[in-house]
C-alpha positions in Angstrom: 0.4 -0.3 0.2 1.2 3.8 -1.2 1.0 6.2 1.2 0.5 10.3 -0.4 -0.4 13.8 2.0 -1.7 15.6 -0.6 -1.8 19.3 -0.3 -5.2 21.0 -0.7 -5.9 25.0 -1.4 -8.5 26.9 -2.8 -9.7 30.8 -3.0 -13.0 30.3 -4.8 -15.4 29.1 -2.7 -12.7 27.6 -0.9 -14.3 26.3 2.6 -17.1 24.3 -0.4 -14.4 23.1 -2.2 -11.5 22.1 -0.2 -15.3 19.9 1.9 -15.4 18.4 -1.6 -12.5 17.8 -2.1 -12.2 16.0 1.1 -15.0 14.0 0.5 -14.4 12.6 -2.4 -10.5 11.8 -1.5 -12.1 9.9 1.2 -14.7 7.7 -1.3 -11.6 6.7 -3.2 -9.1 6.2 -0.6 -8.0 4.7 2.7 -8.3 8.2 4.4 -5.6 8.3 7.1 -5.6 11.9 9.1 -6.1 15.8 8.0 -3.6 18.6 9.3 -5.3 21.7 10.5 -6.4 24.0 7.6 -5.8 27.9 7.8 -6.0 30.7 6.1 -3.1 32.1 3.7 -1.9 34.8 1.7 -1.7 34.0 -2.3 2.1 33.4 -3.1 2.3 35.8 -6.2 1.7 39.9 -6.8 -1.4 38.9 -8.6 -4.4 41.0 -6.6 -7.0 37.7 -5.5 -8.7 36.5 -2.3 -6.3 34.4 0.2 -6.6 30.8 0.1 -7.6 28.2 2.6 -4.7 25.1 2.5 -4.4 22.0 4.6 -3.1 18.4 3.7 -4.5 14.9 3.7 -2.5 12.0 4.5 -3.9 8.9 2.1 -3.0 5.0 1.3 -4.0 3.9 -2.0 -2.9 1.1 -4.1 -2.4 2.8 -7.5 1.2 4.2 -8.8 2.2 8.1 -7.9 1.3 8.4 -12.1 -2.2 7.2 -11.8 -2.5 9.1 -8.4 -1.6 11.9 -9.7 -4.0 11.3 -12.8 -7.4 10.8 -10.6 -6.2 14.5 -8.3 -6.4 15.9 -12.2 -9.9 14.2 -12.3 -11.4 15.2 -8.8 -9.7 19.2 -9.9 -12.1 18.5 -12.9 -15.4 17.8 -11.3 -15.2 20.0 -8.6 -14.6 22.9 -11.4 -10.8 23.8 -11.9 -10.2 25.3 -15.1 -6.5 24.7 -16.1 -5.0 28.1 -17.5 -1.7 29.0 -18.0 -1.4 31.3 -14.8 0.0 29.0 -12.0 -0.6 31.3 -9.3 -3.9 31.8 -9.8 -6.7 31.6 -8.2 -8.1 27.8 -7.6 -11.2 26.1 -7.2 -9.1 23.5 -5.9 -5.5 22.4 -6.0 -4.2 19.1 -5.1 -0.6 17.7 -5.4 1.3 15.0 -4.4 3.5 16.6 -1.9 4.9 13.2 -0.1 5.0 9.7 -1.6 5.8 7.1 0.7 7.8 9.2 3.1 10.3 11.2 0.0 9.6 14.6 -0.4 8.3 14.8 -3.9 7.1 18.9 -4.5 9.5 21.5 -4.3 7.1 23.4 -3.0 7.3 21.9 1.0 11.0 24.0 1.3 9.6 26.9 -0.6 5.7 27.4 1.8 5.7 27.2 4.7 1.9 26.8 5.2 2.5 23.6 3.1 5.9 22.4 5.5 4.1 22.8 8.5 0.8 20.7 7.3 2.9 17.8 6.1 5.3 17.8 9.4 1.8 18.3 11.4 1.3 14.9 9.5 4.5 13.1 9.5 6.7 14.7 12.5 9.0 12.8 11.9 9.6 13.7 7.9 13.5 13.5 7.4 14.0 16.5 5.0 
């Protein structure tokens, strides 16, 4: 069984979209735990609403590529539209941050709110 920590973020109807994402993840995977969710400022200079960010720990039999594809499907079902703007407003953003105790998302090192959420779920993670 593979273990993954998924980062969740939203700044468009964030309460509703984070909840929908968590419910969908819990239906599709073994939902182990979740971090606290916090309001954060956008990381870009683009004028936009604040985000709600946090993370969940899941277990899955999928490969990392299969999980990435499933997360993209969940994002699309919630209403995310892919754009060239990687730091703009989001209905929902779901990213694999840790895969089987290995950090796979460089944002872990760049965004304190993400690091805090991950370490809340896995305090002994080596990084």
